[in-house]
C-alpha positions in Angstrom: -13.2 10.8 38.1 -16.7 10.1 37.3 -18.7 10.1 33.8 -19.6 13.9 33.7 -15.7 15.0 34.9 -14.5 12.4 32.0 -16.9 14.1 29.2 -16.0 17.5 29.8 -11.8 16.3 30.0 -12.6 15.8 26.4 -15.0 18.6 25.5 -12.0 21.3 26.8 -10.0 20.9 24.0 -12.1 18.7 21.5 -15.3 22.2 21.9 -18.0 20.1 20.6 -20.0 23.9 20.5 -17.1 24.7 18.2 -19.1 22.3 15.3 -22.8 22.9 15.8 -23.2 22.2 12.3 -22.1 18.0 13.1 -25.3 16.2 13.4 -23.6 13.4 15.4 -24.8 13.9 18.8 -21.1 14.8 20.7 -20.5 14.0 24.3 -22.0 11.9 26.2 -24.7 9.3 24.2 -25.5 6.9 26.9 -24.7 8.0 30.5 -24.4 4.8 33.7 -26.1 4.8 36.6 -24.4 7.7 38.8 -22.7 10.1 36.2 -21.7 11.9 39.1 -20.7 10.1 41.5 -19.8 6.5 40.0 -15.8 6.4 39.9 -14.6 5.6 35.9 -11.0 3.8 36.5 -10.8 2.6 33.5 -12.0 3.4 29.8 -12.1 1.7 26.7 -11.6 3.5 23.4 -12.7 2.2 19.7 -13.1 3.4 16.3 -17.0 2.5 16.5 -19.9 1.9 19.3 -21.7 -1.4 18.1 -22.5 -4.5 20.0 -19.1 -6.6 19.4 -17.2 -3.1 21.1 -19.4 -2.9 23.9 -19.2 -6.1 25.0 -15.2 -6.0 25.0 -15.5 -2.9 26.5 -17.6 -4.6 29.5 -15.6 -8.1 29.9 -12.3 -5.6 30.2 -13.8 -4.3 33.0 -14.6 -0.6 31.6 -16.9 1.7 32.6 -16.7 3.6 30.0 -16.4 3.4 26.0 -15.0 6.1 23.7 -15.6 6.1 20.4 -15.3 8.3 17.0 -18.5 6.6 15.9 -21.2 6.5 18.3 -25.0 5.2 17.9 -26.7 8.4 17.0 -26.6 10.6 14.4 -29.1 13.1 14.9 -32.2 11.5 14.1 -35.0 9.3 16.3 -34.5 6.0 15.7 -36.6 3.2 17.3 -34.7 0.6 19.7 -35.9 -2.3 17.8 -33.9 -5.0 16.3 -30.1 -5.3 16.0 -30.3 -1.3 17.3 -32.0 -2.7 20.6 -29.1 -5.2 21.2 -26.6 -2.2 20.7 -28.1 -0.1 22.9 -28.8 -3.2 25.8 -25.0 -4.0 25.6 -24.2 -0.6 27.1 -26.7 -0.3 29.6 -27.2 -4.1 30.6 -23.5 -3.3 31.4 -23.6 0.1 33.2 -21.4 1.2 30.7 -21.3 4.3 29.6 -20.8 6.1 25.6 -19.0 8.6 24.8 -18.7 10.0 21.0 -16.4 12.8 18.9 -17.3 12.5 15.3 -16.8 15.7 13.8 -14.4 17.2 16.3 -11.9 14.2 16.7 -11.7 14.6 13.0 -10.8 18.1 13.1 -8.4 18.6 16.7 -5.2 19.4 16.4 -2.8 17.6 17.5 -5.1 14.9 18.6 -7.8 14.4 15.7 -8.0 12.0 13.0 -6.2 14.2 10.2 -3.5 16.6 12.1 -2.7 12.7 14.1 -2.0 11.5 10.4 -0.3 14.4 9.0 2.3 14.1 12.1 2.6 10.5 12.0 3.6 11.4 7.8 5.9 13.8 8.7 3.8 16.6 7.4 5.5 20.0 8.2 3.9 23.3 8.1 0.7 21.8 8.4 -2.7 23.7 8.4 -6.3 23.1 8.6 -7.6 22.1 5.1 -11.4 20.8 4.0 -14.6 22.1 5.2 -17.7 20.1 5.5 -21.0 22.0 6.4 -18.5 25.1 6.6 -16.5 23.2 10.0 -12.6 22.6 9.0 -11.8 18.9 8.8 -8.9 18.0 7.8 -5.1 19.4 7.6 -2.9 19.6 4.9 1.1 20.0 4.9 4.6 19.9 3.0 6.8 16.7 3.2 10.0 17.4 4.2 11.4 15.8 0.3 9.7 14.2 -2.4 8.1 11.3 -2.8 6.2 9.1 -5.2 2.9 8.2 -4.3 3.8 4.9 -3.8 6.2 5.0 -1.7 3.7 7.4 0.7 1.1 4.7 0.7 3.6 2.6 1.6 4.0 5.1 4.3 0.8 5.0 5.5 0.5 1.9 5.9 2.8 1.5 8.6 0.4 3.9 10.4 -2.8 2.6 9.4 -2.0 -1.4 9.3 -4.0 -1.7 6.3 -2.7 -1.7 2.6 -3.4 1.9 1.2 -4.2 1.9 -3.1 -2.7 4.3 -4.9 -4.2 6.0 -7.4 -0.8 7.6 -9.3 -2.6 10.5 -11.3 -0.7 13.6 -10.3 3.1 14.3 -10.2 5.5 11.9 -10.0 7.1 13.3 -7.0 4.6 14.5 -4.2 5.4 17.2 -2.0 1.9 18.9 -0.5 -0.4 16.7 0.8 -4.1 17.1 2.4 -5.9 14.7 4.3 -9.6 14.0 5.9 -10.0 10.6 6.9 -13.0 8.3 6.6 -15.5 8.6 4.0 -14.1 11.8 2.6 -13.8 10.9 -1.3 -16.6 13.8 -2.4 -14.2 16.2 -1.1 -11.2 15.3 -3.3 -12.5 18.7 -4.9 -10.8 21.0 -2.7 -7.7 19.3 -2.8 -7.8 20.1 -6.4 -9.3 23.7 -6.1 -5.9 24.1 -3.3 -3.4 22.9 -5.9 -2.2 19.8 -3.8 0.2 16.9 -5.0 -2.0 14.2 -3.4 -5.2 14.0 -1.4 -5.5 11.3 0.7 -8.5 9.8 2.6 -10.1 6.8 4.2 -12.5 5.7 1.4 -12.2 6.7 -2.2 -15.6 6.6 -4.1 -15.8 5.5 -7.9 -18.0 8.7 -8.6 -15.0 10.3 -8.4 -11.2 8.3 -9.9 -12.6 9.6 -13.6 -12.0 13.7 -11.8 -9.1 12.9 -10.0 -7.7 11.6 -12.9 -8.7 14.3 -15.6 -7.3 17.3 -13.0 -4.2 15.3 -12.4 -4.3 14.8 -8.8 -3.0 11.7 -6.6 -4.6 10.1 -5.0 -4.3 7.3 -1.7 -7.3 5.4 -0.1 -6.1 4.2 3.6 -9.4 2.7 4.2 -12.2 4.1 6.4 -11.4 2.2 9.6 -7.6 2.7 9.0 -8.0 5.8 8.9 -9.8 6.7 11.8 -7.9 4.4 14.5 -5.7 7.7 14.9 -8.0 10.1 17.3 -8.7 7.8 19.1 -5.2 6.4 20.0 -4.3 9.8 20.6 -7.3 10.0 23.4 -6.3 6.9 25.0 -2.4 8.1 25.7 -3.6 11.7 26.6 -5.7 10.0 29.0 -3.3 7.6 30.8 -0.9 10.2 30.4 -3.0 13.1 31.9 -5.6 10.9 34.1 -3.7 8.2 35.0 -6.7 6.0 34.1 -6.6 2.2 32.6 -7.1 2.1 29.1 -7.4 -0.7 26.6 -8.0 -0.1 22.7 -10.4 -2.7 21.2 -9.3 -3.4 17.8 -12.6 -4.4 15.4 -11.3 -3.9 11.9 -13.6 -3.6 9.0 -11.0 -3.6 6.4 -12.9 -1.3 4.4 
């Protein structure tokens, strides 16, 4: 399988064309020396594209690094300073980079949010939350009510983090909305839907009093921790369906 074929495999279900409002430059961000002929035998996966993950992927013998957070975000950037070092770590090792941002947040069942919903045991899961008109999250119902603290403990086993629970709402949670990463601002969408709990990665100071005054439980599981799900599910899919060797590069930021 070549690089272009691998990206076509991902885009067949991630469908970057359906997320035209995403400035993240989804798909191949850095090609290798022969994207139509060089055979890919090992694929590395990570949350973030950076010098450290690029070096780890190259040292592991991977020809491609697949990430959620790529190098480019829709604006021109000079290849100077640390950004040169990042890019050079790919080019010098002939390591290709594929990134899927919002498409990997939103995908059902391989995205961060639907993946977290399934891992938490949510039922009747459906899309929830919009960013720039694009659906990004997931919401559903728990089979049995739980406290905010108990749900945070359940999330901790999935994200390998120490989630923080703000128990501002109902003592027993049934309905849950999830938007991974830095989606603190979107708590208002959970409030509008009357959800019992909102789960995200980072919850900002600016929304603390809003959540308290509106009586909604909030759990923050870490930006990194809540976004390991999508790339991990992609890794499993590549192993199962393509039979390629894979590696997950775990580089937690604890944020």
